[in-house]
C-alpha positions in Angstrom: 0.0 0.0 0.0 2.8 2.4 0.8 4.4 1.7 -2.6 1.2 2.5 -4.3 0.8 5.8 -2.5 4.5 6.7 -3.3 4.0 5.8 -6.9 0.8 7.9 -7.2 2.6 10.8 -5.5 5.6 10.6 -7.8 3.2 10.5 -10.8 1.3 13.6 -9.7 4.5 15.5 -9.0 5.9 14.7 -12.5 2.6 15.9 -14.0 2.8 19.2 -12.2 6.4 19.7 -13.4 5.4 19.2 -17.0 2.4 21.5 -16.8 4.3 24.7 -17.2 2.9 27.5 -19.3 4.2 29.3 -22.4 6.4 31.8 -20.4 8.9 29.0 -19.7 8.3 27.2 -22.9 9.0 30.1 -25.3 11.5 32.1 -23.3 14.1 33.3 -25.9 12.1 31.9 -28.9 11.4 34.0 -31.9 7.7 34.6 -32.5 5.3 36.4 -34.9 2.0 37.6 -33.5 -0.8 39.6 -34.9 -3.2 41.8 -33.0 -4.1 45.3 -31.9 -1.9 47.7 -30.1 -3.0 49.4 -26.9 -1.6 51.2 -23.9 -1.9 49.3 -20.6 -1.2 50.2 -17.0 -1.5 53.4 -14.9 0.6 56.5 -15.1 3.6 56.6 -14.7 3.8 52.9 -15.3 2.2 52.5 -18.7 3.4 50.2 -21.5 2.5 49.2 -25.0 0.7 45.9 -25.4 -0.4 43.7 -28.2 -3.8 41.9 -27.8 -4.3 38.9 -30.1 -7.6 37.7 -31.6 -7.6 35.0 -28.9 -7.5 37.7 -26.2 -3.9 37.0 -25.1 -2.0 40.2 -24.1 1.7 40.6 -24.6 3.9 43.5 -23.2 6.1 45.0 -26.0 9.6 46.2 -25.3 12.6 47.4 -27.3 13.7 50.3 -29.5 10.8 50.0 -31.9 8.1 50.6 -29.1 8.3 54.4 -29.4 7.5 54.1 -33.1 4.9 51.5 -32.5 3.1 53.8 -30.1 2.2 56.1 -33.0 0.5 53.1 -34.8 -1.9 52.5 -31.9 -5.5 52.6 -33.2 -4.5 52.4 -36.8 -5.6 48.7 -37.3 -4.1 45.3 -36.8 -0.3 44.8 -36.8 2.0 41.8 -37.0 4.9 42.0 -34.6 8.0 39.8 -34.8 10.5 39.5 -31.9 11.9 37.4 -29.1 10.0 36.2 -26.1 11.5 37.4 -22.8 10.7 36.2 -19.3 12.1 39.3 -17.5 10.3 38.8 -14.2 8.6 42.2 -14.4 5.6 41.0 -16.6 2.4 42.5 -15.1 -0.4 40.3 -13.9 -2.8 39.4 -16.8 0.0 39.7 -19.4 1.0 36.4 -21.1 4.7 37.3 -21.7 7.0 40.1 -22.9 8.2 40.5 -26.5 11.4 42.3 -27.5 10.2 43.7 -30.8 12.6 43.3 -33.7 10.1 44.2 -36.5 6.5 44.9 -37.4 4.2 45.5 -40.3 0.7 47.1 -40.5 -1.9 44.6 -41.7 -4.7 45.5 -44.1 
C-alpha cells in the first residue's frame, strides 16, 4: 500500500512539473504575432501591449516601441520578436516580447 501511495505521489508530482505555461516554454524563442496595439497600466507605469484575436495580451519592449506607439488605433499589426521572461511582466500579461520588426496589416 505504501508503494502505491508513493507511486501515485511521484506521478502527480511529475505531471505538475510538465504542466508549465508558455512563459517558460517560449522564453528566448522568436515569434510572430498579430493583433491590436493598446496602452496598458497606470501613469507613470504605462506600457505598449499587443492583444491577439484570442485575447492574449503581450507586453512589448525594445527600441521600436516608441515608433509602434504612434501606430496605436490604426488597425491590426504583425509583430516579430523574441519572447522574454524578465520577471517584471504584469499580472494578466502572457509574456514580454522584445520587438525586432513589425508591419501594418490590411
